[in-house]
C-alpha positions as CSV (number, residue, x, y, z in Angstrom):
1,M,302.0,71.7,238.0
2,V,303.8,69.5,235.4
3,K,300.8,67.1,235.4
4,R,298.4,70.0,234.6
5,L,300.7,71.3,231.9
6,G,300.9,67.9,230.3
7,A,297.1,67.6,230.4
8,F,296.8,71.0,228.8
9,F,299.1,70.1,225.9
10,L,297.3,66.8,225.5
11,D,294.0,68.6,225.2
12,I,295.5,70.9,222.5
13,L,296.9,68.0,220.6
14,E,293.5,66.3,220.6
15,V,291.9,69.4,219.2
16,V,294.5,69.8,216.5
17,V,294.3,66.1,215.5
18,F,290.5,66.3,215.4
19,A,290.6,69.5,213.3
20,V,293.2,68.0,210.8
21,G,291.0,64.9,210.6
22,I,287.9,67.0,209.8
23,F,289.9,69.0,207.2
24,F,291.1,65.9,205.4
25,F,287.6,64.3,205.5
26,I,286.1,67.4,203.9
27,Y,289.0,67.8,201.4
28,L,289.1,64.2,200.3
29,L,285.4,63.3,200.3
30,I,283.2,66.5,200.2
31,M,284.8,69.6,198.6
32,R,288.1,71.3,197.7
33,P,289.3,74.5,196.3
34,H,290.0,74.9,192.6
35,K,291.9,77.8,191.0
36,I,290.8,78.9,187.5
37,S,293.8,78.8,185.1
38,G,293.3,80.5,181.8
39,Q,290.5,82.3,180.0
40,S,288.4,79.4,178.7
41,M,285.5,80.1,181.1
42,M,285.4,83.9,180.7
43,P,283.3,86.0,181.3
44,N,281.8,83.8,184.0
45,F,285.0,82.7,185.6
46,N,288.2,84.6,185.3
47,D,291.9,83.6,185.3
48,G,293.0,83.4,189.0
49,E,289.5,83.1,190.4
50,F,289.0,80.5,193.2
51,L,286.0,78.1,193.4
52,L,284.9,75.5,195.8
53,T,284.1,72.3,194.0
54,E,282.0,69.7,195.7
55,K,282.3,66.0,195.1
56,V,279.1,64.5,196.5
57,T,276.5,65.4,193.9
58,Y,277.6,62.9,191.2
59,Y,277.4,60.0,193.7
60,T,273.7,60.6,193.8
61,R,272.9,61.9,190.3
62,D,274.3,62.2,186.8
63,P,275.7,65.5,185.5
64,K,273.1,67.9,184.1
65,R,273.3,70.2,181.1
66,G,274.7,73.5,182.3
67,D,276.7,72.0,185.2
68,V,280.2,73.5,185.5
69,V,282.5,70.5,186.1
70,V,286.1,70.0,187.0
71,F,287.8,66.9,185.4
72,M,290.9,65.3,184.2
73,P,291.0,65.9,180.4
74,P,292.3,63.4,177.9
75,V,294.9,65.9,176.7
76,S,296.7,66.3,180.1
77,D,297.5,64.0,182.9
78,T,298.5,66.8,185.4
79,D,296.1,69.7,185.0
80,E,292.4,69.6,185.7
81,F,290.1,71.5,183.4
82,I,286.9,73.3,184.2
83,K,284.1,73.4,181.5
84,R,280.3,73.4,181.2
85,V,278.3,70.3,180.3
86,V,276.4,71.1,177.1
87,G,275.6,67.6,175.7
88,L,274.3,64.6,177.6
89,P,274.6,60.9,176.8
90,E,272.8,59.6,173.7
91,E,272.0,63.1,172.4
92,R,272.9,64.4,169.0
93,I,275.0,67.6,169.0
94,M,275.9,69.9,166.1
95,I,277.5,73.3,165.6
96,K,275.8,75.2,162.8
97,G,276.0,78.9,162.0
98,G,278.1,79.5,165.1
99,R,275.4,78.0,167.5
100,V,275.0,74.7,169.3
101,F,272.1,72.4,168.5
102,I,271.0,69.5,170.6
103,N,268.8,66.9,168.9
104,G,268.1,69.6,166.2
105,I,267.0,72.2,168.8
106,L,269.0,75.4,169.3
107,L,270.7,75.3,172.8
108,P,269.9,78.6,174.6
109,E,273.2,79.7,176.2
110,S,272.5,82.8,178.3
111,Y,275.9,82.3,180.0
112,I,277.9,83.3,176.9
113,D,278.1,86.7,175.2
114,T,275.6,87.0,172.4
115,G,278.3,88.1,169.9
116,V,280.4,85.0,170.5
117,L,280.1,82.4,167.8
118,T,280.9,78.7,168.5
119,G,283.2,77.2,166.0
120,G,283.9,73.6,165.4
121,G,287.1,71.8,166.1
122,P,289.0,68.7,164.9
123,F,286.6,66.3,166.8
124,L,283.3,68.1,166.1
125,S,283.5,70.2,163.0
126,D,280.9,72.7,161.8
127,N,277.7,71.3,160.3
128,K,278.5,67.7,161.4
129,E,276.2,66.0,163.7
130,Y,277.7,63.7,166.4
131,M,275.8,61.2,168.6
132,I,277.2,61.4,172.1
133,P,277.9,57.8,173.4
134,E,276.2,56.3,176.4
135,D,277.7,57.4,179.7
136,Q,279.6,60.3,178.1
137,Y,279.2,64.1,178.2
138,F,280.1,66.9,175.8
139,V,281.7,69.8,177.6
140,M,282.7,73.3,176.3
141,G,284.3,76.4,177.8
142,D,282.1,79.5,178.0
143,N,284.8,81.5,176.0
144,R,284.3,79.4,172.9
145,P,287.1,81.0,170.8
146,N,289.7,80.3,173.5
147,S,288.7,76.9,174.9
148,S,290.2,73.4,174.5
149,D,287.2,71.2,175.0
150,S,285.1,68.4,173.6
151,R,285.1,70.0,170.1
152,Y,288.8,69.2,170.0
153,W,289.2,65.9,171.9
154,G,285.7,64.4,172.3
155,P,283.3,63.8,175.1
156,I,284.3,62.8,178.7
157,T,282.9,60.2,181.1
158,K,281.5,60.9,184.6
159,K,284.4,58.8,185.9
160,V,287.0,61.6,185.0
161,M,284.9,64.3,186.7
162,T,286.5,65.3,190.0
163,G,283.8,67.8,191.1
164,R,281.1,70.3,190.3
165,A,281.7,74.0,190.7
166,W,279.7,75.1,193.7
167,V,280.8,78.5,195.1
168,S,283.1,81.2,193.8
169,Y,284.9,82.7,196.8
170,W,287.9,84.7,195.6
171,P,288.2,87.5,194.7
172,I,285.5,88.7,197.1
173,S,283.8,90.6,194.3
174,S,283.0,87.2,192.7
175,L,281.6,85.6,195.9
176,G,278.5,83.6,195.3
177,V,276.9,80.3,194.3
178,V,277.7,79.1,190.8
179,Q,274.5,79.6,188.8
180,I,273.3,76.8,186.5
181,P,270.9,77.8,183.8
182,G,267.6,76.0,183.5
183,Y,266.6,74.1,180.3
184,D,263.3,72.9,178.9
185,F,264.9,69.8,177.3
């Protein structure tokens, strides 16, 4: 009887160790939860909303315009930020008349409210063109008036990106795959 009980507990221990191993493999290498803090990505992502961010995509490809990325910003060494990629390496970006232009072409931004105007910041002021350096990305929050982003502290590298927003899962009303707009350029 004691032998059977010991075998039973050993079986349970094996299952628990295996489950914990799988959890850490997924958490460290594939995906992890991320809580939205603040209003910089409204109306698309709200304060307190939870997302799953995946870490695999950027091992196989570079970030694309429209990707929603999680990264360590240059202004904080403790909190990750979540923003949308709007400018790619070696592109020219300019804010003019409250709108974003890439290489002189108006960037269509269906993910922000039409009445919201994009203002410049200390790094990229209005009507000033900036050439994004090689291997760097210009990111902005969807709630432009309430976002600390590349307009304030400059572009980021792929190296500081910790994941790409993949699925919104909480609250349940926000459940779904994160939509990435398509672009012609």
